[in-house]
Backbone as CSV, one residue per row, in Angstrom:
resi,resn,N_x,N_y,N_z,CA_x,CA_y,CA_z,C_x,C_y,C_z
1,UNK,-2.838,-1.469,1.055,-2.201,-0.654,0.122,-0.833,-0.895,-0.200
2,UNK,-0.016,-1.329,0.902,1.415,-1.410,0.589,1.650,-2.661,-0.091
3,UNK,0.718,-3.662,-0.278,0.697,-5.102,-0.890,0.295,-4.551,-2.413
4,UNK,-0.599,-3.979,-2.498,-1.141,-3.428,-4.002,0.030,-2.638,-4.810
5,UNK,0.738,-1.943,-4.005,1.922,-1.306,-4.811,3.124,-2.258,-4.850
6,UNK,3.512,-3.058,-3.809,4.665,-4.030,-3.853,4.744,-4.868,-4.825
7,UNK,3.375,-5.378,-5.193,3.312,-6.459,-6.031,3.926,-6.268,-7.568
8,UNK,4.091,-4.967,-7.681,4.637,-4.582,-9.186,6.411,-4.507,-8.933
9,UNK,6.727,-4.366,-7.772,8.227,-4.228,-7.853,8.805,-5.362,-6.909
10,UNK,8.263,-6.052,-6.018,8.825,-7.171,-5.098,7.616,-8.231,-4.949
11,UNK,7.206,-8.830,-5.935,5.896,-9.832,-5.636,6.252,-10.838,-4.652
12,UNK,7.619,-11.157,-4.672,7.811,-12.298,-3.690,7.729,-11.904,-2.254
13,UNK,7.895,-10.794,-2.073,7.677,-10.257,-0.535,6.225,-10.208,-0.203
14,UNK,5.500,-9.824,-1.208,4.100,-9.821,-0.987,3.509,-11.240,-0.686
15,UNK,3.940,-12.247,-1.454,3.285,-13.582,-1.267,4.062,-14.187,0.216
16,UNK,5.343,-13.886,0.457,5.796,-14.397,1.684,5.057,-13.682,2.811
17,UNK,4.772,-12.513,2.910,3.965,-12.069,3.808,2.582,-12.671,3.856
18,UNK,1.804,-12.954,2.890,0.527,-13.511,2.611,0.514,-14.720,3.391
19,UNK,1.942,-15.688,3.037,1.871,-16.834,3.499,1.863,-16.861,5.101
20,UNK,2.692,-15.795,5.548,2.685,-15.717,7.082,1.501,-15.390,7.851
21,UNK,0.904,-14.378,7.238,-0.293,-13.898,7.755,-1.656,-14.835,7.347
22,UNK,-1.529,-15.629,6.470,-2.671,-16.201,6.029,-3.631,-15.795,5.011
23,UNK,-3.595,-14.410,4.944,-4.439,-13.769,3.973,-5.854,-13.782,4.418
24,UNK,-6.530,-12.546,4.060,-7.987,-12.252,4.264,-8.740,-11.991,3.350
25,UNK,-10.014,-11.835,3.189,-10.984,-11.878,2.178,-10.682,-10.870,1.116
26,UNK,-10.171,-9.590,1.791,-9.749,-8.509,0.842,-8.644,-8.864,0.195
27,UNK,-7.768,-9.703,0.427,-6.541,-9.988,-0.345,-6.897,-10.594,-1.507
28,UNK,-8.107,-11.089,-2.016,-8.495,-11.532,-3.367,-9.611,-10.669,-3.784
29,UNK,-10.482,-10.048,-3.033,-11.499,-9.232,-3.413,-11.093,-7.857,-3.846
30,UNK,-10.188,-7.051,-3.077,-9.747,-5.837,-3.642,-8.892,-6.031,-4.828
31,UNK,-7.903,-6.593,-4.847,-6.997,-6.756,-6.386,-8.020,-7.024,-7.472
32,UNK,-8.992,-7.979,-7.202,-9.844,-8.452,-8.433,-10.865,-7.034,-8.771
33,UNK,-11.311,-6.389,-7.849,-12.032,-5.395,-8.040,-11.359,-4.276,-8.790
34,UNK,-9.977,-4.132,-8.584,-9.262,-3.029,-9.189,-9.032,-3.550,-10.510
35,UNK,-8.498,-4.532,-10.997,-8.450,-5.124,-12.256,-9.846,-5.136,-13.278
36,UNK,-10.762,-5.279,-12.429,-12.060,-5.216,-13.173,-12.469,-3.811,-13.579
37,UNK,-12.308,-2.825,-12.735,-12.445,-1.343,-12.633,-11.547,-0.795,-13.828
38,UNK,-10.315,-1.290,-14.113,-9.484,-0.735,-15.223,-10.179,-1.175,-16.487
39,UNK,-10.671,-2.572,-16.568,-10.971,-3.132,-17.400,-12.278,-2.418,-18.121
40,UNK,-13.264,-2.016,-17.082,-14.459,-1.303,-17.401,-14.033,0.156,-18.010
41,UNK,-13.232,0.658,-17.211,-12.691,2.004,-17.673,-12.474,1.977,-19.069
42,UNK,-11.806,0.849,-19.518,-11.256,0.757,-20.948,-12.701,0.433,-21.743
43,UNK,-13.618,-0.327,-21.261,-14.681,-0.401,-22.103,-15.408,0.817,-22.497
44,UNK,-15.465,1.811,-21.179,-16.293,2.992,-21.403,-15.367,3.849,-22.255
45,UNK,-14.273,3.723,-22.750,-13.751,4.478,-23.581,-13.909,4.210,-24.797
46,UNK,-14.391,3.056,-25.175,-14.753,2.631,-26.569,-16.318,2.732,-26.811
47,UNK,-16.922,3.105,-25.927,-18.364,3.189,-26.151,-18.536,4.457,-27.515
48,UNK,-19.372,3.943,-28.418,-19.634,4.813,-29.610,-20.927,4.607,-30.146
49,UNK,-21.352,5.545,-31.028,-22.518,5.251,-31.822,-22.464,4.265,-32.749
50,UNK,-23.596,3.545,-32.906,-23.422,2.048,-33.661,-23.345,2.624,-35.260
51,UNK,-23.648,4.048,-35.615,-23.355,4.413,-36.892,-22.020,4.557,-37.358
52,UNK,-21.406,4.588,-36.453,-19.861,4.708,-36.557,-19.245,3.444,-37.136
53,UNK,-19.954,2.233,-36.861,-19.467,0.956,-37.824,-19.157,1.275,-39.110
54,UNK,-17.970,0.498,-39.551,-17.604,0.656,-40.862,-18.447,0.240,-42.060
55,UNK,-19.445,-0.814,-41.460,-20.220,-1.501,-42.605,-21.489,-0.908,-42.349
56,UNK,-21.990,0.292,-41.783,-23.133,0.767,-41.371,-23.954,0.830,-42.693
57,UNK,-23.733,1.271,-43.735,-24.290,1.672,-44.980,-24.781,0.150,-45.494
58,UNK,-24.065,-0.866,-45.536,-24.402,-2.169,-46.099,-25.458,-2.890,-45.222
59,UNK,-25.593,-2.523,-44.083,-26.668,-3.157,-43.168,-28.035,-2.915,-43.396
60,UNK,-28.939,-4.068,-43.422,-30.288,-4.029,-43.436,-30.921,-2.940,-42.420
61,UNK,-32.217,-2.743,-42.277,-32.681,-1.908,-41.410,-32.839,-2.774,-40.089
62,UNK,-33.250,-4.201,-40.210,-33.329,-5.031,-39.047,-31.890,-5.272,-38.377
63,UNK,-30.883,-5.179,-39.243,-29.512,-5.393,-38.877,-29.021,-3.921,-38.046
64,UNK,-29.492,-2.857,-38.629,-29.225,-1.603,-37.999,-29.857,-1.342,-36.567
65,UNK,-31.232,-2.070,-36.457,-31.941,-2.065,-35.299,-31.144,-2.971,-34.173
66,UNK,-30.616,-4.060,-34.766,-29.968,-5.089,-33.582,-28.805,-4.343,-33.292
67,UNK,-28.123,-3.684,-34.044,-26.829,-2.928,-33.494,-27.055,-1.835,-32.558
68,UNK,-28.179,-1.155,-32.844,-28.558,-0.003,-31.868,-28.744,-0.521,-30.582
69,UNK,-29.643,-1.914,-30.709,-30.074,-2.409,-29.289,-29.127,-3.085,-28.535
70,UNK,-28.049,-3.711,-29.421,-26.699,-4.155,-28.716,-25.896,-2.951,-28.132
71,UNK,-25.827,-1.944,-28.708,-24.935,-0.755,-28.230,-25.698,-0.221,-26.890
72,UNK,-27.166,-0.118,-27.120,-27.706,0.288,-25.917,-27.616,-0.481,-24.487
73,UNK,-27.678,-1.781,-24.739,-27.320,-2.723,-23.841,-26.006,-2.464,-23.240
74,UNK,-25.044,-2.476,-24.158,-23.538,-2.443,-23.818,-23.470,-1.120,-23.031
75,UNK,-24.161,0.118,-23.511,-23.791,1.519,-22.813,-24.652,1.466,-21.378
76,UNK,-25.572,0.449,-21.374,-26.447,0.617,-20.040,-25.925,-0.204,-19.183
77,UNK,-25.086,-1.445,-19.180,-24.510,-2.208,-18.039,-23.492,-3.099,-18.327
78,UNK,-23.328,-3.592,-19.730,-22.477,-4.556,-20.030,-21.031,-4.185,-19.872
79,UNK,-20.853,-2.769,-20.118,-19.373,-2.300,-20.026,-18.716,-2.359,-18.816
80,UNK,-19.447,-2.577,-17.736,-19.007,-2.776,-16.368,-19.257,-4.062,-15.681
81,UNK,-20.678,-4.752,-16.049,-20.830,-6.023,-15.548,-20.040,-7.257,-16.314
82,UNK,-19.779,-7.041,-17.413,-18.799,-7.974,-18.191,-17.510,-8.002,-17.252
83,UNK,-16.566,-7.059,-17.135,-15.439,-7.164,-16.611,-15.463,-7.676,-15.218
84,UNK,-16.845,-7.397,-14.202,-16.868,-7.691,-13.014,-17.087,-9.220,-12.923
85,UNK,-18.003,-9.700,-13.442,-18.610,-11.078,-13.649,-17.464,-11.891,-14.035
86,UNK,-16.733,-11.595,-15.043,-15.850,-12.584,-15.515,-14.505,-12.502,-14.857
87,UNK,-14.103,-11.324,-14.303,-12.952,-11.330,-13.265,-13.159,-12.281,-12.360
88,UNK,-14.453,-12.268,-11.437,-14.491,-13.053,-10.176,-14.748,-14.694,-10.873
89,UNK,-15.462,-14.671,-11.783,-15.479,-16.145,-12.236,-14.111,-16.716,-12.915
90,UNK,-13.441,-16.129,-13.460,-11.921,-16.443,-13.921,-11.151,-16.633,-12.378
91,UNK,-11.345,-16.028,-11.526,-10.569,-16.094,-10.328,-10.847,-17.321,-9.617
92,UNK,-12.253,-17.499,-9.497,-12.792,-18.581,-8.920,-12.323,-19.979,-9.534
93,UNK,-12.571,-19.971,-10.930,-12.517,-21.291,-11.614,-10.676,-21.652,-11.528
94,UNK,-9.942,-20.484,-11.714,-8.476,-20.771,-12.122,-8.162,-21.191,-10.432
95,UNK,-8.436,-20.606,-9.311,-8.118,-20.987,-7.996,-8.478,-22.470,-7.725
96,UNK,-9.613,-22.839,-8.160,-10.065,-24.136,-7.929,-9.131,-25.001,-8.651
97,UNK,-8.695,-24.790,-10.012,-7.890,-25.717,-10.685,-6.509,-25.819,-10.144
98,UNK,-6.060,-24.517,-9.660,-4.613,-24.436,-9.264,-4.298,-25.442,-8.110
99,UNK,-5.432,-25.510,-7.087,-5.206,-26.339,-6.037,-4.421,-27.538,-6.204
100,UNK,-5.462,-28.457,-7.030,-5.054,-29.940,-7.356,-3.716,-29.766,-7.996
101,UNK,-3.446,-28.882,-9.087,-2.357,-28.913,-9.888,-0.942,-28.693,-9.034
102,UNK,-0.982,-27.827,-7.995,0.046,-27.567,-7.341,0.314,-28.812,-6.276
103,UNK,-0.888,-29.340,-5.845,-0.473,-30.584,-5.034,-0.043,-31.712,-5.996
104,UNK,-0.285,-31.716,-7.063,0.290,-32.827,-8.020,1.694,-32.606,-8.647
105,UNK,1.931,-31.412,-9.023,3.001,-31.133,-9.766,4.239,-30.514,-8.689
106,UNK,3.793,-29.676,-7.928,4.624,-29.351,-6.863,4.875,-30.281,-5.627
107,UNK,4.006,-30.996,-5.485,4.099,-32.187,-4.288,3.789,-31.353,-3.011
108,UNK,2.982,-30.337,-2.967,2.989,-29.599,-1.769,1.322,-29.380,-1.449
109,UNK,0.930,-29.181,-0.124,-0.365,-28.863,0.173,-0.579,-27.433,0.201
110,UNK,-1.484,-26.933,-0.602,-2.013,-25.662,-0.658,-3.453,-25.515,-0.404
111,UNK,-3.955,-24.270,-0.009,-5.239,-23.912,0.200,-5.948,-23.306,-0.811
112,UNK,-7.214,-23.278,-0.784,-8.127,-22.531,-1.646,-7.541,-20.951,-1.467
113,UNK,-7.644,-20.448,-0.183,-7.409,-19.427,0.123,-6.132,-18.778,-0.413
114,UNK,-5.125,-19.600,-0.351,-3.925,-19.070,-0.807,-3.960,-19.071,-2.319
115,UNK,-4.508,-19.734,-3.052,-4.681,-19.878,-4.365,-5.500,-18.502,-4.790
116,UNK,-6.519,-18.366,-4.211,-7.215,-16.938,-4.282,-6.378,-15.865,-4.435
117,UNK,-5.656,-15.862,-3.226,-4.761,-14.471,-3.211,-3.494,-14.419,-3.973
118,UNK,-3.039,-15.664,-4.523,-1.988,-15.622,-5.595,-2.488,-15.330,-6.846
119,UNK,-3.745,-15.763,-7.357,-3.968,-15.361,-8.668,-4.730,-13.863,-8.752
120,UNK,-5.244,-13.680,-7.636,-5.839,-12.074,-7.760,-4.693,-11.212,-7.604
121,UNK,-3.753,-11.130,-6.789,-2.610,-10.357,-6.751,-1.859,-10.179,-8.218
122,UNK,-2.100,-11.384,-9.025,-1.190,-11.738,-10.137,-2.017,-10.857,-11.198
123,UNK,-3.374,-11.068,-11.173,-4.241,-10.156,-11.991,-3.950,-8.694,-12.107
124,UNK,-3.209,-8.257,-11.022,-2.740,-6.586,-11.128,-2.064,-6.305,-12.273
125,UNK,-1.180,-7.393,-12.947,-0.421,-7.107,-13.856,-1.109,-6.641,-15.130
126,UNK,-2.402,-7.014,-15.256,-3.047,-6.671,-16.592,-3.650,-5.159,-16.453
127,UNK,-3.511,-4.605,-15.462,-4.107,-3.056,-15.221,-3.355,-2.140,-16.057
128,UNK,-2.047,-2.407,-16.200,-1.187,-1.287,-17.127,-1.690,-1.430,-18.536
129,UNK,-2.155,-2.792,-18.956,-2.317,-3.327,-20.303,-3.833,-2.427,-20.572
130,UNK,-4.954,-2.237,-19.658,-6.082,-1.769,-20.021,-5.678,-0.016,-20.190
131,UNK,-4.924,0.348,-19.313,-4.511,1.848,-19.241,-3.893,2.265,-20.639
132,UNK,-2.861,1.372,-21.176,-2.467,1.548,-22.530,-3.264,1.299,-23.547
133,UNK,-4.266,0.455,-23.559,-5.303,0.416,-24.622,-6.174,1.442,-24.627
134,UNK,-6.713,1.881,-23.602,-7.515,3.171,-23.530,-6.684,4.277,-23.959
135,UNK,-5.642,4.468,-23.890,-4.617,5.592,-24.453,-4.663,5.431,-25.808
136,UNK,-4.389,4.273,-26.205,-4.134,4.000,-27.803,-5.481,4.251,-28.513
137,UNK,-6.426,4.206,-27.905,-7.853,4.137,-28.454,-8.082,5.650,-28.508
138,UNK,-7.694,6.556,-27.544,-7.875,7.812,-27.645,-7.114,8.415,-28.702
139,UNK,-6.093,7.902,-28.719,-5.317,8.475,-30.011,-5.502,8.167,-31.340
140,UNK,-6.449,7.026,-31.396,-6.890,6.829,-32.882,-6.417,5.488,-33.379
141,UNK,-5.375,4.819,-32.313,-4.865,3.504,-32.755,-5.868,2.429,-32.730
142,UNK,-5.723,1.327,-33.727,-6.626,0.394,-33.635,-5.766,-0.754,-34.147
143,UNK,-6.350,-2.147,-33.529,-5.653,-3.421,-33.645,-4.503,-3.480,-32.904
144,UNK,-4.516,-2.961,-31.829,-3.227,-2.901,-30.728,-2.822,-4.149,-30.092
145,UNK,-1.714,-4.650,-30.233,-1.427,-5.724,-29.650,-0.104,-5.775,-28.694
146,UNK,0.094,-6.345,-27.788,1.407,-6.203,-27.055,2.034,-7.502,-26.990
147,UNK,2.523,-7.827,-27.972,3.232,-9.092,-28.118,3.433,-9.503,-29.785
148,UNK,3.921,-10.666,-29.978,4.140,-11.033,-31.404,2.961,-10.688,-32.268
149,UNK,1.643,-10.499,-32.021,0.634,-10.214,-32.821,0.891,-8.950,-33.404
150,UNK,1.397,-7.943,-32.707,1.685,-6.668,-33.390,2.464,-6.491,-34.832
151,UNK,3.261,-7.670,-35.050,3.707,-7.923,-36.241,2.879,-8.472,-37.354
152,UNK,1.669,-8.721,-37.111,0.525,-9.151,-37.988,-0.371,-8.320,-38.479
153,UNK,-0.810,-8.550,-39.738,-1.948,-7.725,-40.122,-3.078,-8.199,-39.440
154,UNK,-4.226,-7.441,-39.166,-5.391,-8.112,-38.749,-6.116,-9.015,-39.286
155,UNK,-6.160,-9.495,-40.691,-6.604,-10.628,-41.177,-5.810,-11.901,-40.976
156,UNK,-4.276,-11.606,-40.556,-3.383,-12.851,-40.415,-3.674,-13.332,-38.834
157,UNK,-4.658,-12.785,-38.084,-4.785,-13.089,-36.845,-5.741,-14.167,-36.594
158,UNK,-6.693,-14.550,-37.724,-7.686,-15.357,-37.427,-7.370,-16.629,-37.589
159,UNK,-6.208,-17.315,-38.184,-5.751,-18.605,-38.176,-5.431,-19.264,-36.988
160,UNK,-4.913,-20.545,-36.845,-4.425,-20.981,-35.390,-2.984,-20.266,-35.006
161,UNK,-2.387,-20.281,-36.001,-1.106,-19.607,-35.543,-1.114,-18.185,-35.008
162,UNK,-2.026,-17.461,-35.805,-2.469,-16.168,-35.379,-2.942,-15.812,-34.165
163,UNK,-4.077,-16.960,-33.688,-4.519,-16.787,-32.594,-3.523,-17.055,-31.472
164,UNK,-2.738,-17.952,-31.794,-1.668,-18.079,-30.598,-0.858,-17.006,-30.448
165,UNK,-0.438,-16.391,-31.548,0.409,-15.186,-31.383,-0.229,-14.035,-30.785
166,UNK,-1.545,-14.057,-31.109,-2.384,-12.860,-30.357,-2.630,-13.251,-28.751
167,UNK,-2.717,-14.498,-28.373,-2.684,-15.019,-26.857,-1.350,-14.871,-26.439
168,UNK,-0.275,-14.680,-26.810,1.104,-14.478,-26.227,1.451,-12.918,-25.741
169,UNK,0.404,-12.539,-25.166,0.575,-10.945,-24.799,1.401,-10.858,-23.654
170,UNK,2.394,-9.830,-23.655,3.423,-9.474,-22.779,2.876,-9.430,-21.102
171,UNK,1.630,-8.835,-21.311,1.112,-8.453,-19.978,0.378,-9.820,-19.257
172,UNK,0.017,-10.791,-20.228,-0.368,-12.098,-19.663,0.958,-12.942,-19.065
173,UNK,2.150,-12.717,-19.902,3.446,-13.309,-19.520,3.663,-12.640,-18.368
174,UNK,3.742,-11.474,-18.021,3.949,-10.836,-16.601,3.274,-11.453,-15.735
175,UNK,1.853,-11.652,-15.742,1.041,-12.312,-14.762,1.296,-13.664,-14.565
176,UNK,1.563,-14.503,-15.722,2.110,-15.821,-15.421,3.245,-15.931,-14.577
177,UNK,4.323,-14.875,-14.656,5.411,-14.961,-13.968,5.071,-14.669,-12.584
178,UNK,4.237,-13.565,-12.216,3.904,-13.235,-10.969,3.306,-14.277,-10.146
179,UNK,2.206,-14.824,-10.840,1.305,-16.078,-10.472,2.411,-17.178,-10.033
180,UNK,3.423,-17.339,-10.723,4.244,-18.565,-10.585,5.060,-18.345,-9.405
181,UNK,5.610,-16.978,-9.162,6.268,-16.743,-7.862,5.437,-16.957,-6.739
182,UNK,4.014,-16.550,-6.747,3.048,-16.816,-5.692,2.780,-18.528,-5.467
183,UNK,2.748,-19.250,-6.628,2.533,-20.685,-6.286,3.655,-21.141,-5.780
184,UNK,5.058,-20.789,-6.166,6.404,-21.324,-5.559,6.314,-20.894,-3.929
185,UNK,5.998,-19.668,-3.568,6.056,-19.212,-2.299,4.945,-19.875,-1.396
186,UNK,3.751,-19.994,-1.907,2.475,-20.447,-1.166,2.987,-21.967,-0.858
187,UNK,3.682,-22.810,-1.981,3.525,-24.011,-1.715,5.139,-24.541,-1.042
188,UNK,5.827,-23.314,-0.646,7.097,-23.431,-0.192,8.175,-24.308,-1.016
189,UNK,8.116,-23.990,-2.318,9.042,-24.429,-3.197,9.672,-23.334,-3.717
190,UNK,10.903,-23.588,-4.600,11.727,-22.547,-5.355,10.632,-21.764,-6.268
191,UNK,10.734,-20.544,-5.939,9.738,-19.595,-7.081,9.886,-19.911,-8.444
192,UNK,11.195,-20.399,-8.980,11.354,-20.762,-10.144,10.573,-22.169,-10.753
193,UNK,10.354,-22.966,-9.750,9.536,-24.136,-9.956,7.945,-23.514,-10.337
194,UNK,7.696,-22.650,-9.406,6.083,-22.197,-9.646,6.154,-21.334,-11.088
195,UNK,7.228,-20.623,-11.235,7.272,-19.816,-12.441,7.001,-20.779,-13.631
196,UNK,7.888,-21.856,-13.749,7.772,-22.895,-14.660,6.343,-23.426,-14.986
197,UNK,5.846,-23.770,-13.794,4.594,-24.574,-13.891,3.655,-23.396,-14.588
198,UNK,3.651,-22.230,-13.987,2.768,-21.228,-14.361,2.556,-20.902,-15.908
199,UNK,3.871,-20.719,-16.388,4.033,-20.159,-17.640,3.824,-21.545,-18.683
200,UNK,4.236,-22.757,-18.128,3.467,-23.876,-18.860,2.218,-24.025,-18.852
201,UNK,1.384,-23.545,-17.870,-0.164,-23.660,-17.895,-0.654,-22.670,-18.848
202,UNK,-0.060,-21.476,-18.791,-0.641,-20.342,-19.416,-0.381,-20.660,-21.081
203,UNK,0.736,-21.135,-21.491,1.143,-21.530,-23.135,-0.049,-22.813,-23.539
204,UNK,-0.137,-23.616,-22.563,-1.175,-24.648,-22.746,-2.449,-24.186,-23.025
205,UNK,-2.943,-23.035,-22.251,-4.335,-22.409,-22.414,-4.250,-21.657,-23.482
206,UNK,-3.237,-21.074,-23.972,-3.167,-20.144,-25.191,-3.405,-21.149,-26.455
207,UNK,-2.685,-22.207,-26.514,-2.616,-23.217,-27.729,-4.021,-23.805,-27.584
208,UNK,-4.548,-24.289,-26.561,-5.868,-24.977,-26.441,-6.924,-24.029,-26.979
209,UNK,-6.772,-22.762,-26.523,-7.809,-21.682,-26.934,-7.860,-21.492,-28.503
210,UNK,-6.662,-21.602,-29.118,-6.641,-21.328,-30.327,-7.103,-22.469,-30.996
211,UNK,-7.000,-23.914,-30.634,-7.182,-24.954,-31.466,-8.685,-25.016,-31.216
212,UNK,-9.293,-24.756,-30.210,-10.733,-24.902,-30.035,-11.566,-23.960,-31.026
213,UNK,-10.854,-22.465,-30.908,-11.276,-21.559,-31.803,-11.298,-21.711,-33.161
214,UNK,-10.436,-22.511,-33.756,-10.254,-23.227,-35.219,-11.260,-24.147,-35.546
215,UNK,-11.831,-24.883,-34.708,-12.650,-25.975,-34.759,-13.908,-25.479,-35.768
216,UNK,-14.296,-26.299,-36.859,-15.388,-25.866,-37.796,-16.803,-25.957,-36.817
217,UNK,-17.543,-24.892,-37.111,-18.713,-24.855,-36.543,-19.922,-25.470,-37.522
218,UNK,-20.907,-26.188,-36.871,-21.810,-26.843,-37.616,-23.016,-25.724,-38.343
219,UNK,-23.112,-25.887,-39.615,-24.184,-24.889,-40.232,-25.437,-24.972,-39.542
220,UNK,-26.164,-23.889,-39.335,-27.355,-23.719,-38.825,-28.516,-24.442,-39.700
221,UNK,-29.280,-25.175,-39.104,-30.392,-25.787,-39.876,-31.705,-24.893,-39.881
222,UNK,-32.234,-24.175,-41.064,-33.228,-23.477,-41.176,-34.456,-24.069,-40.554
223,UNK,-35.349,-23.353,-39.756,-36.393,-23.997,-39.083,-37.642,-23.916,-39.990
């Protein structure tokens, strides 16, 4: 519990303690579960009747039935299973990638257990975002963004530049900084080196995601 609280005010002390103690399974399971739980809480706050869709009147009966089926599935389990599965999958993938990256760029030996702990505690930084999004939704706000995308109209967020600005979320930046501190401490380097590496990886991920999303899709071939 002390680490879960301290990660917000003194993240370096948390990672120093983890490096000394070695870390246990709960040092990556519990933070990940907490982040997933707040994500699921936000999902539960946006569950609605499919008839609330703005284009409901323009849909055909088949399309309306598909919308009803999708909402029923979402209400039954997707709202919590999606955050749970995605959070642990993201943790595993990121940790596996961070091990060779730290060894290559920071020139230090790190373990998978250290990277799991570094990434999972950093993921706690997105919990305030889910809380704020849930509050904004309850207040009737739409198209909320915590970053430069807040200056864009919804239809301006679809091109490459718009997607990049959407990806530059302040809470993700916070997460990248905290993760960078963890990388620096776990590798025995100056935390500033870890922060620079983490932010560089985050920006690369945002740009690549926007570029891939902008690739044209092949037209479907009628059967």
